[in-house]
N, C-alpha and C positions, 0 to 999 in steps of 0.2 A: 376448824377455826384457826386463823393465823395467829402466830405468837406475837406478842408485843414486847419490845425491849425499850428501856429508858436509858438515856445517856447524857453526859455533859461534855461540853467543849470548853476547855480553858483557852483563853486568848490573851494576847498582850500586844502592845504597840511599841515597836522599837524603831527609833529614828523615823517616826512617822509612818511606818509600814506595819500593817496588821499581820500577825502571825497566829496560827492555831496549833494546838497540841493534838497530834493524832497518834494512835497506837497501832502496832503491828502484832497480829496474833502469834502466839508461840505454838510449838509443836511441829512435828515433821511435815504435815500437810502444807503449812505456810512457809517453811524454811527457805525455799528458793523463789518465793513469789515476792514481788515488790510493787510494780505499777498496778494500781487497782486493788491492792491488798492491805491498805491502811484504812483505819476506821475511827469513828468517834468512840471514846471509852463508854461502853454500854453493856447491859445485860438484861436478862429476863426479869420481869416483875413477878415477885412472889405473891401467892394468894394473900389478899388482905392488905397488901402494901400499896401505898400511894405512888403514883408515877415519879414524882420528884424525889421522894424518899428512896426509891429504887435507884434512880440516877445517881444520887449522892453516894449510896452504898457501893454501887458498881465502880464508880470513879475511884473511891478509896481502895477497893479491893484490887483494881487493875493498875493503879498508879502508885498507891502506897502513901498518899497524903490526903488529908481531909479537904474537900472543896469548901469554899467560902463564898456565899452569895454577896450581893444580890444576883439573881439569875434572870437572864433574858430568854423568854420563850422563843424557840425556833420552829415549833410545829412538828409535823409528822412527815415521814417519807415511807414509802413501801418498797422493799427489795423485790427482785424478780421472783424470789421464792414465796412471796406473799407476806413475809415477816414485816411488821410495822415497827418503826423506830420513832420514838418521841424524844425530843432533845431540848436542852437549855444551854445557854452559854454563860460563862462568868469570867471576869478579868482576874488574872493571876499570873504567876510565873513559877517555874521550878527548874531544876537541873535534870533534863531528860535522862542523863546517864545514871541518875540515882533512883530511877523508877524501880520499885520492888513489887512485883505482881504476885497474886495468889497462884497456887499450883493446881493442876488437874492430873488425873491418872488416866492412862489409856494403854491398851495392848499394843506394844511395839517391839519388834516388827510385827506386821499383821499376821495373825494365826500362829504366833510363836508361843502363846500362853504366858508371855512375860509382860508384866505391867511396868511401865516407866512413868515418872513424873515429869511434867513440863510446865513452864510458866504460862499462864493464860495470855499474858502480853510479854513478848520477848524484848521489845524496845519501844520507845516513844521518841517523838521528835517534833519540834516546832517547825512549821512550814509557812511560807508566804501563801497568799491565795493562789498564785500561779503554781507554786510547788505542790500545794494541796490538790489542785485540779489534776495533776499528773499521778499523784500517789493514792488518793482516797478512792474507795469504792464509788463508782459513778452515781449510784442512787443517793449516797449520803452527801455528795458535793452540794446539793441544793441547800442543805443545812448551813454550809459555810457561806454560800451566796446570800442567804437570808441574814446571817450575822453581819456580813459586809454592808448590806442595805440598812440594817438597824443602826450600825455605828456611823455610817456615811460612806459615800462612794470612794473617798480618798483613804479610807482605812483609819482615820483619826476618830477618836470618840467624840460624839456630839457634845456640845457645851453642856456642862452640868452632870455629865456621866463619868468624867475623868476618873 
C-alpha cells in the first residue's frame, strides 16, 4: 500500500506577485541536487493522526515555526513511487534563513558504521510560480498551480481572502 504524506504550503503576495515557500531536503543524497529537488514541507501521517494535524506537525518540525490557518485545501498528488501527498496552503511569511529543521541520523559514509546527524530540511526559500516550476519536484508542482487558481490567475488574493 502506498504511503501518504501531508503537507503545507506557506504563501505570500509581494508587490502583487504570488510566492510559495519550498524546502530542500538535507543529507548527502540531496546535497548537490537543485532543479526538481525542492518540495512542499510534508511528512508521513502517523497512525491515528488526522491529515491536517500531520501537515501542521510536519511543517513545524521542518520549518521551525507553527503554521497558522485558515487553510486552503490543495488536494492530492501521486509521486512516481506511488507515494500520495495531500496538502493545504496558508498565507504567511518568514525569514527562510531562520528555518530550523529537526534532525535525522543515517550511516555516512555508506557501510562505514558511522552515524551522522543531518537536518531533514537544509534550506527553504520563497519562489515565484515560475521559479517554483523550475525547482519543485514535478509531481508536486500541480499543488502550486491549484493554489494559483484558488487565489486567482494574477496571483493576488481574491477579494475577502486578503
